[in-house]
N, C-alpha and C positions, 0 to 999 in steps of 0.2 A: 483198293485193288481195281485193276482195269483189265480189259480183255484185248487180245490181238488175234487176228485171223491170218494164218499163213497156209497156203495150199489147201484151202477149204477145211482146215482144222482150227478150232478155237482154243486158244490158251488163256486161261483165266488168271494166271499168276506169273506173268513174264518178268524177267529181270534184264534190264538193259545196262551194259557195262561199257565204260570208256576209261581210258587211262587219264585223260586230262579234261577238265571242264570246257576248255576252249574247243575241243572236238565236238561238243554236244550242243552247240548253239541252236540248232534246229530242233532239238529234242527237249529243251528245258521245261516245256509244258507237261512232259510225261512224269508220272510218278515212278518211284522205285528205280531211279538211275543210281548207279554207283560209279565212283571215280576211284581207280586203284592207284594212280600214280604210275610212273614209268618203271618198266622192268618186270622180269618174270617173277621175282620174289614178291614184289609188291602186289602184282596181279594175283598170284596164288593166295597170298595171305588175305587180302580184302575180299576176294571172291569167295573163299572158303567161309569167312565170317558171315557173308551175306547168304550163302547157301544154307548154313545152319540156322540162321535167324528167319529167313523169308520162305524157304522151301519152294522155290519157283518150279513151274512145270516146263519152262523153256528159258534158256539164257541166250541173249542176243548181244554179241560182242561187236562193237562198232568203233571206228576211229581211223586214223590215217596210217597206223602201223609203221611209223618212222618216216613216212613220206612227207 
């Protein structure tokens, strides 16, 4: 587990979400990255699996959003 501070608040169990591994090249050193694949159905399915298993206190969704 690792910590991240955003706006002077410390989150002790963050979850960082990407659709594709190629979008996460700057973040590969982080733990608890998940890759959902492309599309709303994939994103919903894999994110829900991770929420149930990891119980994060913040979700950070990063990527290019089709760009």
